[in-house]
N, C-alpha and C positions, 0 to 999 in steps of 0.2 A: 086638915094639913095639906099644903099643896105639894105635890110631887112632880119632879122632872125626871123623867126615865130617858137616859141617853142612849138606849139601843134596844130596838125590836126588829124582827124580821117578818112582821105581820103582812105587810104589802106583797111581798114575793109569794107567800103563802096563799093569800087571797086571789092572786092571779094564776095559781096552779090549779091542776084538774081535780085536787083533793078537796076543794071547798065550792062546789058548783052552787050558784044560787045565794051565797052568802056574801055581805059586804061589811063595811067598816062600822055601821051602825050596831049590828048584832051578828055574832058568828059563833062557831064552836071552838075557836082558837083562844089564845091567852089575852089578846088585847082587842077590844072594840070599844066604841064610844060609850055604851052602857057600863062596862066594866071600869073604863077609865073615870067615869063620873062616881061610880061606887067606891073606887079606891082613893078618891080625892085628888086626883091628878090635875095639874095645871097645863103641862106640856108633854108631848110624846115624841121622841125622835124616831122616825120611820126610816128604816135603811132600805135603800134599794140594793139588794144584795144579788151578786152576780157570781155564779160558779163557772169559771171560764172553761172547764173541761165539758161542759154541756154545749158548747159551740164548737163547730166543726168547719173545716175547709179555710180556704184563703181569706174569706171575708168574715172569719169568726169574731174579729175585734169589732167590726162595724156592727154585726148582729149584736154583740153585747151591748155596744154603745145605744143601739136603738131600743134594746130591751130596757135599759135605764130609762130611757126617755118615755117608754110605755109605762113603767112603774110610776115615774113622776106624774104623768098625765092621769093615771087611775086614781092617785091619791088627791090630786087636784079636783077631778070630777067628784069624788066622795065628798070633798069638802064642800063642794058647790051644792050637792044634793042636800047635804046635812049642815047647811050653813047656819042653821039656828043653834047648833050644838059646838060646832068646831070651826076653826078658821087658821089659815096658813100664817106662819110666822118666819121671818127672815132675820129678824134681829130683836134685841131686847125690848124696844118701844112696841113692837108688834105683840109681844107676849103680854106686856102690861096692858095694852089696849084690849086685848082679847079677855083678859081677866076682869077688866072693868065691865065688860059686856057680858060676864057670866059664860064665856066660851072657852073650850079647850084650844090649845095651840098645837099645831102640827109642824114640826121641823122635818125637813128632807135631808137625808145623808147618802152617801155611797159607801158601799163595803165591797171593795176590790178596785184599787186604783189602777189595775191593769188595763181596764177599759180605755184609759187615756191613750194608750199604745203609742208613745213617743211623739204625740202631737200636742204640744202646749196650748193651743187654741181650744182643745177640747175642755181644758180647766175652766176656761171662761164660758164654754158652752155648757158645762155642768152647773156652773153658778147661775147662768141665765135660766136653766130649768128650775132653779129654787133650791139647789142643793148647798147646803152650808157646812158641811163636815165630810171629810173623805177619810175612810180607813184605808190606808195607803196600800196594804196587801191583805190577802186572805191567807189561804193555805199553800200558795204556789209563788215562785219567782216571777216577778213581772218587770215592767220597764222602770219601775221606781226603786226596787230593792228586792229583799228576800224575807220570807216568812220566818216565824220562829220554828225552832226545830231541837231535837234531843241530839243531834250531831253537833258538837261543840264547834266544829269548823265552819259548818253552815251557819250557826246561830251567831258567829262572829262577823259575818259579812255584813257590810254597811250599806248605805245608800249608793245606788249607781249615779253616774254624773247627771243624767237626766233627772233623777230623783230630787237632787238639789234645786235644780230649776222648777220643778213642781212645788216644792216648799216656797220658794220665792214667789212664784205667782199665787198661790193660795194666801201668802201673807199679804201681797198687794191687794187682792180682791177682798179680803176679809172672810177666810174660810178656815174653820178649826182643823187642825192637822191631828189625825187619830192614830196612835202607835199601837192599839191592840192588833194583835196578830203580827207585828213586825218582829224581825230578828233583833237580837240585842245590839249588834253593830248598827243596824238602822236606828234603833232607838237613841243611841248616843250621838249619831249623826244629827237627828231631829232635834234633840234637846241643845246642842250645841250650836246648830244652824238657824233654826226657826227664830224670827224676830218676835213672835206671838207665843204665848203659852199653849202647848200641846195638851192633848188629853189621852188617856187610855179608857175609851169609853165604855169597855166591858171586859175588865180584868180584875183578877183577885191578887192575894198575897201569896208569893211563892214559899216563904217561910212556914206557911200553914198548909200548903198543898203544892208539893214539888212537881210543878207542870210548867214547861216552857212558855205556855201562854200567860202565866201569872208573872207579877212584877217582883223583882228581888228587892230586898230592903234598900240597897243602893239606888235602884231605879225609882223607888218610891221617894227617897230623899231628894233626888236630883229633879223629879218631875214636880215635886212639891215646891222646891227651891226656884223653879222656873215659873211658878204660878198656875201649874196645871192641876187636874184632878183625874181621879180614877173612878169608874162607875162599878159598883159591886155586881158581878155576874152570878146568876143563879144556876148555872149549868153544873150539874153534880160532879162532873169530873174535874171541875176547877174549884169546888168547895172542900171535898174530902174524900175518904175512901168508902163511904156508907153506901155509895150508888143511889142515894136519895138526895133531894133537895131539902135539906133540914135547916130549920131556923137557927138552931144552935151554932151551926157552922157558918152561917151568914153573919151572925152577930160577932163571931170569932174573927172573921176577916175584916169586918168593919173596925173592931177594937183594934186589931193589930195595925191596919193602915192608918187609922186615927192616931195611933201611938207613935208611929214612924213618921208619918207625913204632916200631922198636925191637924187641927180642926177645919182648916180651909181646904183640906185635900179630898175627902171622901164624898163620892156622890153615888147615883145609882145608875146602873145600865144592865137591866135584868136579863137580856138576851132572850126574852120571851118570844116564842114561835120560831127560834132559831136552833132548838135542840129538842131531843126526845130521849127516851130510853130510861128515864129515872123511875127507880123502883117505887118511890112515893115522892109526892111534891107537897110539902106543908104549905106552901103559898101556891095555889094551882093556877092563879091568874092575876092580872094587875088590879082586879077588884078587891083582892085580899091582902093588899099591901099594909093595911093598918095592924095586922098581925105582926109584921116585922117592927113596925115603930113602936109598938106596945112591948115587944121582946127587948129592944133597945133601951127603952125606959126602965124596964125591970132589971136590966143589967148594969144600970147606973148612969146611962146618958141622960143629960137634961133635955127638956123639950126645945131649949134654944139650940143645942147642939145638934139634936135630931132635925131641926127645921133646916140648918145649913147643910145636913147630909141629903135631905129630900129636896131641897129647893135652892138654898142660898149660894152653895158652891158652884152649882151648874150655871145658875143665873149669872153670877160673876163672870164666868167664862164667856157666856153669850154676850155680855155687855162689853167685855174686854176686847173679844175678837171680832164679833160680827157688827 
């Protein structure tokens, strides 16, 4: 079964000092080419993740933007080295062509729209780097808007005026708008303003785990009505209270989002290599994803429904927006 995973932080980790001598073909992280093949993947969205607090001084935004360029260049070089196994994809036709050739597809994304820093030309610059999805915020306020928060006042803050311009430019270029990490006020601004369906690339259901990073039922309905999708996140703090990444909790979130948002709504966004600290990971890496599909089947989902969760819903988004 083909899988599209809408979010991982593997590229940032490979460029860190924690993984010397390792690359995209084989590493000790959660995602590499060998594991992707083992897990039956068709496409992986690779996030260029930026933690703005790591960049200092007056040029911090320029440093961060160049770091994104460095991550994008790294992935492209890895694709060139391992071109028999994986190829870049910027639209649905690329994904289909790569599948025909027996290759994995790599989509580039950006996690932290703050690197745009009020310069609308940078949106086009990111597009030209190959980035096709932007997660508008991470955990800090930026030029676009505000992050999720347990403070209801902050959670209610919407997009900034420049944020609306960013959405317009992303719509024009054909880039997916990602509301994961965004405040609720920002979420509603995106849903009402974007001309194309947004996504929550790696977010779960707040009804099952009361965390501001998860989606309320009202948000799920609105995103589904807009034609968007949400990717199931494996981070233990977004799943439940066990402190572990448990399959039964994952199935519960899928079932709830499916019931509220419908069969066209649920996708996968593991967040692999973007979190740690779990007591146990019942799915330890992308190669073990068949464990979840089998659990979904045992819980009552049909293979047709699982195929939409695994591939069809994300592919529809890719075809619609890109």
